[in-house]
TORVEX-232984 format. One record per atom (N, C-alpha, C): atom name; x, y, z. Coordinates in pm, whole numbers. Layout:
// TORVEX-232984
<at:CA; x:X; y:Y; z:Z>
...
//
This chain:
// TORVEX-232984
<at:N; x:93; y:-111; z:2>
<at:CA; x:-2; y:1; z:9>
<at:C; x:113; y:124; z:1>
<at:N; x:44; y:229; z:-80>
<at:CA; x:127; y:322; z:-99>
<at:C; x:114; y:429; z:22>
<at:N; x:165; y:535; z:25>
<at:CA; x:156; y:644; z:144>
<at:C; x:26; y:713; z:86>
<at:N; x:29; y:750; z:-26>
<at:CA; x:-145; y:813; z:-53>
<at:C; x:-248; y:672; z:-44>
<at:N; x:-258; y:599; z:-62>
<at:CA; x:-386; y:459; z:-39>
<at:C; x:-374; y:471; z:127>
<at:N; x:-244; y:450; z:167>
<at:CA; x:-279; y:455; z:357>
<at:C; x:-343; y:595; z:402>
<at:N; x:-319; y:709; z:350>
<at:CA; x:-376; y:841; z:394>
<at:C; x:-504; y:814; z:339>
<at:N; x:-546; y:790; z:243>
<at:CA; x:-696; y:770; z:187>
<at:C; x:-786; y:685; z:284>
<at:N; x:-703; y:572; z:317>
<at:CA; x:-784; y:460; z:407>
<at:C; x:-809; y:512; z:539>
<at:N; x:-689; y:588; z:580>
<at:CA; x:-714; y:681; z:735>
<at:C; x:-815; y:763; z:706>
<at:N; x:-830; y:838; z:621>
<at:CA; x:-925; y:965; z:621>
<at:C; x:-1065; y:905; z:592>
<at:N; x:-1091; y:811; z:500>
<at:CA; x:-1198; y:738; z:482>
<at:C; x:-1261; y:680; z:628>
<at:N; x:-1169; y:625; z:699>
<at:CA; x:-1233; y:556; z:817>
<at:C; x:-1271; y:672; z:905>
<at:N; x:-1181; y:793; z:911>
<at:CA; x:-1227; y:875; z:989>
<at:C; x:-1352; y:972; z:956>
<at:N; x:-1340; y:1000; z:842>
<at:CA; x:-1492; y:1031; z:804>
<at:C; x:-1604; y:948; z:820>
<at:N; x:-1587; y:843; z:787>
<at:CA; x:-1702; y:732; z:816>
<at:C; x:-1749; y:742; z:944>
<at:N; x:-1648; y:731; z:1056>
<at:CA; x:-1700; y:759; z:1186>
<at:C; x:-1781; y:865; z:1208>
<at:N; x:-1724; y:993; z:1169>
<at:CA; x:-1792; y:1133; z:1165>
<at:C; x:-1925; y:1105; z:1114>
<at:N; x:-1931; y:1079; z:997>
<at:CA; x:-2079; y:1085; z:930>
<at:C; x:-2172; y:991; z:1005>
<at:N; x:-2118; y:841; z:1032>
<at:CA; x:-2249; y:771; z:1088>
<at:C; x:-2245; y:812; z:1239>
<at:N; x:-2166; y:858; z:1309>
<at:CA; x:-2195; y:938; z:1432>
<at:C; x:-2331; y:1030; z:1434>
<at:N; x:-2263; y:1143; z:1351>
<at:CA; x:-2330; y:1244; z:1313>
<at:C; x:-2497; y:1244; z:1249>
<at:N; x:-2527; y:1102; z:1193>
<at:CA; x:-2607; y:1087; z:1122>
<at:C; x:-2703; y:996; z:1220>
<at:N; x:-2623; y:910; z:1328>
<at:CA; x:-2711; y:885; z:1423>
<at:C; x:-2750; y:969; z:1536>
<at:N; x:-2705; y:1095; z:1555>
<at:CA; x:-2767; y:1211; z:1643>
<at:C; x:-2889; y:1238; z:1584>
<at:N; x:-2926; y:1231; z:1424>
<at:CA; x:-3043; y:1289; z:1376>
<at:C; x:-3173; y:1211; z:1421>
<at:N; x:-3125; y:1106; z:1502>
<at:CA; x:-3247; y:1019; z:1544>
<at:C; x:-3218; y:1020; z:1720>
<at:N; x:-3174; y:1105; z:1770>
<at:CA; x:-3168; y:1104; z:1904>
<at:C; x:-3263; y:1236; z:1934>
<at:N; x:-3370; y:1226; z:2011>
<at:CA; x:-3470; y:1326; z:2041>
<at:C; x:-3425; y:1459; z:2044>
<at:N; x:-3333; y:1489; z:2123>
<at:CA; x:-3300; y:1617; z:2159>
<at:C; x:-3240; y:1707; z:2056>
<at:N; x:-3125; y:1616; z:1999>
<at:CA; x:-3024; y:1667; z:1894>
<at:C; x:-3144; y:1707; z:1764>
<at:N; x:-3241; y:1578; z:1738>
<at:CA; x:-3312; y:1601; z:1622>
<at:C; x:-3402; y:1698; z:1613>
<at:N; x:-3473; y:1743; z:1773>
<at:CA; x:-3543; y:1885; z:1757>
<at:C; x:-3453; y:2007; z:1694>
<at:N; x:-3327; y:2008; z:1778>
<at:CA; x:-3265; y:2112; z:1748>
<at:C; x:-3254; y:2141; z:1578>
<at:N; x:-3196; y:2027; z:1562>
<at:CA; x:-3167; y:2034; z:1388>
<at:C; x:-3292; y:2049; z:1326>
<at:N; x:-3414; y:2006; z:1375>
<at:CA; x:-3527; y:2043; z:1276>
<at:C; x:-3548; y:2189; z:1290>
<at:N; x:-3531; y:2230; z:1405>
<at:CA; x:-3523; y:2389; z:1412>
<at:C; x:-3454; y:2487; z:1317>
<at:N; x:-3336; y:2424; z:1267>
<at:CA; x:-3221; y:2486; z:1206>
<at:C; x:-3263; y:2485; z:1059>
<at:N; x:-3394; y:2419; z:996>
<at:CA; x:-3415; y:2397; z:879>
<at:C; x:-3470; y:2547; z:851>
<at:N; x:-3410; y:2632; z:733>
<at:CA; x:-3466; y:2769; z:716>
<at:C; x:-3610; y:2761; z:668>
<at:N; x:-3681; y:2834; z:716>
<at:CA; x:-3844; y:2858; z:648>
<at:C; x:-3856; y:2788; z:507>
<at:N; x:-3754; y:2881; z:421>
<at:CA; x:-3806; y:2831; z:281>
<at:C; x:-3783; y:2703; z:236>
<at:N; x:-3720; y:2639; z:316>
<at:CA; x:-3685; y:2494; z:273>
<at:C; x:-3792; y:2394; z:358>
<at:N; x:-3884; y:2428; z:417>
<at:CA; x:-3957; y:2336; z:485>
<at:C; x:-4094; y:2300; z:408>
<at:N; x:-4037; y:2245; z:315>
<at:CA; x:-4139; y:2202; z:181>
<at:C; x:-4208; y:2067; z:224>
<at:N; x:-4121; y:2017; z:322>
<at:CA; x:-4160; y:1874; z:399>
<at:C; x:-4147; y:1886; z:518>
<at:N; x:-4182; y:1789; z:622>
<at:CA; x:-4173; y:1814; z:766>
<at:C; x:-4024; y:1839; z:805>
<at:N; x:-4016; y:1916; z:882>
<at:CA; x:-3849; y:1916; z:923>
<at:C; x:-3798; y:1812; z:976>
<at:N; x:-3866; y:1737; z:1069>
<at:CA; x:-3850; y:1619; z:1121>
<at:C; x:-3797; y:1519; z:1023>
<at:N; x:-3892; y:1490; z:921>
<at:CA; x:-3886; y:1423; z:813>
<at:C; x:-3733; y:1451; z:719>
<at:N; x:-3707; y:1567; z:708>
<at:CA; x:-3571; y:1605; z:646>
<at:C; x:-3465; y:1546; z:730>
<at:N; x:-3469; y:1595; z:875>
<at:CA; x:-3407; y:1530; z:967>
<at:C; x:-3345; y:1403; z:951>
<at:N; x:-3481; y:1334; z:945>
<at:CA; x:-3429; y:1139; z:948>
<at:C; x:-3384; y:1160; z:814>
<at:N; x:-3429; y:1184; z:689>
<at:CA; x:-3371; y:1157; z:557>
<at:C; x:-3230; y:1201; z:571>
<at:N; x:-3159; y:1349; z:628>
<at:CA; x:-3048; y:1357; z:619>
<at:C; x:-2954; y:1251; z:695>
<at:N; x:-3016; y:1232; z:815>
<at:CA; x:-2953; y:1125; z:909>
<at:C; x:-2918; y:984; z:849>
<at:N; x:-3011; y:961; z:748>
<at:CA; x:-2979; y:827; z:692>
<at:C; x:-2888; y:841; z:588>
<at:N; x:-2889; y:949; z:510>
<at:CA; x:-2794; y:999; z:380>
<at:C; x:-2649; y:1003; z:455>
<at:N; x:-2616; y:1050; z:561>
<at:CA; x:-2515; y:1051; z:664>
<at:C; x:-2452; y:933; z:689>
<at:N; x:-2537; y:824; z:755>
<at:CA; x:-2496; y:682; z:764>
<at:C; x:-2485; y:618; z:664>
<at:N; x:-2556; y:597; z:548>
<at:CA; x:-2532; y:533; z:421>
<at:C; x:-2398; y:604; z:394>
<at:N; x:-2366; y:718; z:376>
<at:CA; x:-2259; y:772; z:311>
<at:C; x:-2132; y:730; z:374>
<at:N; x:-2125; y:724; z:536>
<at:CA; x:-2038; y:696; z:607>
<at:C; x:-1988; y:537; z:595>
<at:N; x:-2106; y:456; z:600>
<at:CA; x:-2051; y:312; z:550>
<at:C; x:-2019; y:291; z:407>
<at:N; x:-2075; y:370; z:336>
<at:CA; x:-2074; y:366; z:169>
<at:C; x:-1905; y:376; z:169>
<at:N; x:-1827; y:475; z:236>
<at:CA; x:-1708; y:531; z:231>
<at:C; x:-1603; y:367; z:250>
<at:N; x:-1683; y:284; z:348>
<at:CA; x:-1555; y:177; z:387>
<at:C; x:-1618; y:54; z:283>
<at:N; x:-1699; y:63; z:182>
<at:CA; x:-1728; y:-31; z:109>
<at:C; x:-1662; y:-15; z:-29>
<at:N; x:-1544; y:-87; z:-76>
<at:CA; x:-1480; y:-82; z:-204>
<at:C; x:-1557; y:-17; z:-322>
<at:N; x:-1662; y:-115; z:-360>
<at:CA; x:-1750; y:-99; z:-463>
<at:C; x:-1817; y:74; z:-453>
<at:N; x:-1844; y:99; z:-347>
<at:CA; x:-1927; y:230; z:-329>
<at:C; x:-1830; y:347; z:-302>
<at:N; x:-1735; y:311; z:-248>
<at:CA; x:-1643; y:440; z:-191>
<at:C; x:-1634; y:590; z:-267>
<at:N; x:-1627; y:568; z:-393>
<at:CA; x:-1611; y:673; z:-483>
<at:C; x:-1740; y:761; z:-507>
<at:N; x:-1889; y:669; z:-520>
<at:CA; x:-1994; y:741; z:-504>
<at:C; x:-2025; y:781; z:-379>
<at:N; x:-1994; y:701; z:-257>
<at:CA; x:-2050; y:780; z:-153>
<at:C; x:-1967; y:891; z:-112>
<at:N; x:-1823; y:906; z:-159>
<at:CA; x:-1762; y:1008; z:-131>
<at:C; x:-1815; y:1134; z:-202>
<at:N; x:-1836; y:1123; z:-321>
<at:CA; x:-1902; y:1239; z:-415>
<at:C; x:-2025; y:1271; z:-364>
<at:N; x:-2114; y:1148; z:-325>
<at:CA; x:-2263; y:1205; z:-278>
<at:C; x:-2231; y:1288; z:-140>
<at:N; x:-2156; y:1221; z:-56>
<at:CA; x:-2119; y:1350; z:95>
<at:C; x:-2083; y:1458; z:37>
<at:N; x:-2018; y:1483; z:-58>
<at:CA; x:-1952; y:1623; z:-68>
<at:C; x:-2095; y:1703; z:-120>
<at:N; x:-2148; y:1644; z:-199>
<at:CA; x:-2276; y:1684; z:-251>
<at:C; x:-2371; y:1727; z:-106>
<at:N; x:-2380; y:1650; z:-52>
<at:CA; x:-2458; y:1632; z:79>
<at:C; x:-2433; y:1756; z:163>
<at:N; x:-2311; y:1780; z:188>
<at:CA; x:-2240; y:1883; z:264>
<at:C; x:-2274; y:2021; z:212>
<at:N; x:-2283; y:2039; z:65>
<at:CA; x:-2301; y:2148; z:1>
<at:C; x:-2490; y:2166; z:29>
<at:N; x:-2571; y:2066; z:47>
<at:CA; x:-2713; y:2070; z:32>
<at:C; x:-2747; y:2139; z:184>
<at:N; x:-2670; y:2078; z:285>
<at:CA; x:-2708; y:2117; z:412>
<at:C; x:-2663; y:2224; z:467>
<at:N; x:-2572; y:2301; z:392>
<at:CA; x:-2499; y:2441; z:421>
<at:C; x:-2607; y:2551; z:471>
<at:N; x:-2721; y:2551; z:370>
<at:CA; x:-2802; y:2652; z:423>
<at:C; x:-2874; y:2660; z:568>
<at:N; x:-2895; y:2533; z:617>
<at:CA; x:-2926; y:2525; z:745>
<at:C; x:-2822; y:2535; z:846>
<at:N; x:-2707; y:2508; z:820>
<at:CA; x:-2616; y:2542; z:897>
<at:C; x:-2594; y:2729; z:880>
<at:N; x:-2606; y:2773; z:776>
<at:CA; x:-2585; y:2917; z:752>
<at:C; x:-2710; y:2980; z:853>
<at:N; x:-2838; y:2927; z:844>
<at:CA; x:-2935; y:2986; z:915>
<at:C; x:-2946; y:2988; z:1075>
<at:N; x:-2845; y:2883; z:1110>
<at:CA; x:-2847; y:2864; z:1233>
<at:C; x:-2722; y:2940; z:1288>
<at:N; x:-2625; y:2965; z:1195>
<at:CA; x:-2491; y:3028; z:1253>
<at:C; x:-2528; y:3140; z:1355>
<at:N; x:-2456; y:3140; z:1473>
<at:CA; x:-2450; y:3243; z:1546>
<at:C; x:-2558; y:3250; z:1664>
<at:N; x:-2667; y:3173; z:1645>
<at:CA; x:-2777; y:3182; z:1728>
<at:C; x:-2778; y:3085; z:1831>
<at:N; x:-2684; y:3088; z:1907>
<at:CA; x:-2639; y:2990; z:1989>
<at:C; x:-2753; y:2948; z:2112>
<at:N; x:-2830; y:3091; z:2133>
<at:CA; x:-2946; y:3096; z:2233>
<at:C; x:-3053; y:3001; z:2173>
<at:N; x:-3024; y:2990; z:2064>
<at:CA; x:-3168; y:2914; z:2000>
<at:C; x:-3145; y:2770; z:1962>
<at:N; x:-3005; y:2753; z:1918>
<at:CA; x:-2936; y:2624; z:1851>
<at:C; x:-2841; y:2544; z:1946>
<at:N; x:-2785; y:2628; z:2056>
<at:CA; x:-2684; y:2556; z:2115>
<at:C; x:-2577; y:2530; z:2049>
<at:N; x:-2528; y:2417; z:2024>
<at:CA; x:-2368; y:2390; z:1993>
<at:C; x:-2379; y:2356; z:1846>
<at:N; x:-2521; y:2362; z:1812>
<at:CA; x:-2532; y:2328; z:1634>
<at:C; x:-2519; y:2454; z:1567>
<at:N; x:-2496; y:2559; z:1644>
<at:CA; x:-2507; y:2704; z:1600>
<at:C; x:-2366; y:2758; z:1585>
<at:N; x:-2302; y:2687; z:1521>
<at:CA; x:-2129; y:2739; z:1486>
<at:C; x:-2151; y:2860; z:1400>
<at:N; x:-2072; y:2958; z:1470>
<at:CA; x:-2025; y:3084; z:1386>
<at:C; x:-2021; y:3033; z:1222>
<at:N; x:-2079; y:3125; z:1146>
<at:CA; x:-2088; y:3102; z:996>
<at:C; x:-1945; y:3083; z:948>
<at:N; x:-1833; y:3137; z:966>
<at:CA; x:-1691; y:3150; z:897>
<at:C; x:-1615; y:2998; z:943>
<at:N; x:-1630; y:2956; z:1068>
<at:CA; x:-1588; y:2860; z:1084>
<at:C; x:-1656; y:2709; z:1035>
<at:N; x:-1816; y:2763; z:1033>
<at:CA; x:-1860; y:2630; z:962>
<at:C; x:-1846; y:2629; z:838>
<at:N; x:-1837; y:2730; z:746>
<at:CA; x:-1797; y:2712; z:606>
<at:C; x:-1633; y:2670; z:576>
<at:N; x:-1569; y:2722; z:682>
<at:CA; x:-1446; y:2640; z:678>
<at:C; x:-1442; y:2479; z:706>
<at:N; x:-1502; y:2471; z:798>
<at:CA; x:-1533; y:2306; z:837>
<at:C; x:-1596; y:2259; z:725>
<at:N; x:-1713; y:2292; z:662>
<at:CA; x:-1744; y:2227; z:542>
<at:C; x:-1661; y:2232; z:411>
<at:N; x:-1583; y:2317; z:391>
<at:CA; x:-1487; y:2310; z:313>
<at:C; x:-1389; y:2217; z:300>
<at:N; x:-1355; y:2192; z:441>
<at:CA; x:-1221; y:2091; z:474>
<at:C; x:-1289; y:1949; z:465>
<at:N; x:-1428; y:1921; z:529>
<at:CA; x:-1485; y:1799; z:479>
<at:C; x:-1528; y:1737; z:326>
<at:N; x:-1563; y:1862; z:267>
<at:CA; x:-1562; y:1845; z:121>
<at:C; x:-1446; y:1789; z:63>
<at:N; x:-1327; y:1871; z:76>
<at:CA; x:-1198; y:1814; z:36>
<at:C; x:-1162; y:1663; z:70>
<at:N; x:-1175; y:1656; z:201>
<at:CA; x:-1153; y:1525; z:237>
<at:C; x:-1242; y:1411; z:184>
<at:N; x:-1361; y:1476; z:163>
<at:CA; x:-1461; y:1350; z:89>
<at:C; x:-1411; y:1319; z:-61>
<at:N; x:-1338; y:1459; z:-118>
<at:CA; x:-1328; y:1428; z:-267>
<at:C; x:-1162; y:1351; z:-250>
<at:N; x:-1103; y:1394; z:-212>
<at:CA; x:-978; y:1328; z:-140>
<at:C; x:-1012; y:1159; z:-165>
<at:N; x:-1091; y:1102; z:-71>
<at:CA; x:-1141; y:982; z:-89>
<at:C; x:-1158; y:926; z:-207>
<at:N; x:-1205; y:1017; z:-297>
<at:CA; x:-1286; y:973; z:-411>
<at:C; x:-1195; y:958; z:-534>
<at:N; x:-1043; y:998; z:-520>
<at:CA; x:-971; y:1011; z:-623>
<at:C; x:-875; y:874; z:-610>
//
């Protein structure tokens, strides 16, 4: 295994743990309520609780998909797209710690984190 392959494996495992853990939080009542409240009014086409459950399943499936050789590239790309898709909710909640608690990361650090996570996903896809 080359150094690049080893680095990709480590990043894949770390991302898988992060995405599966975060996805699981979508099904814990307290955090799920907080996440549902973070969904901007303009995106509430469907029930916020339903959107939270669907995004949780996406994170869990993507995390697991990173560990399966046949799906790792597709999972990595889908997770990168997913991170772009959920950013409006993070931007909506940014800085509103009184309302969203720990999920209200200030906008600039959250945007940087999103870019780093997207880059890590794409690193796993090459």
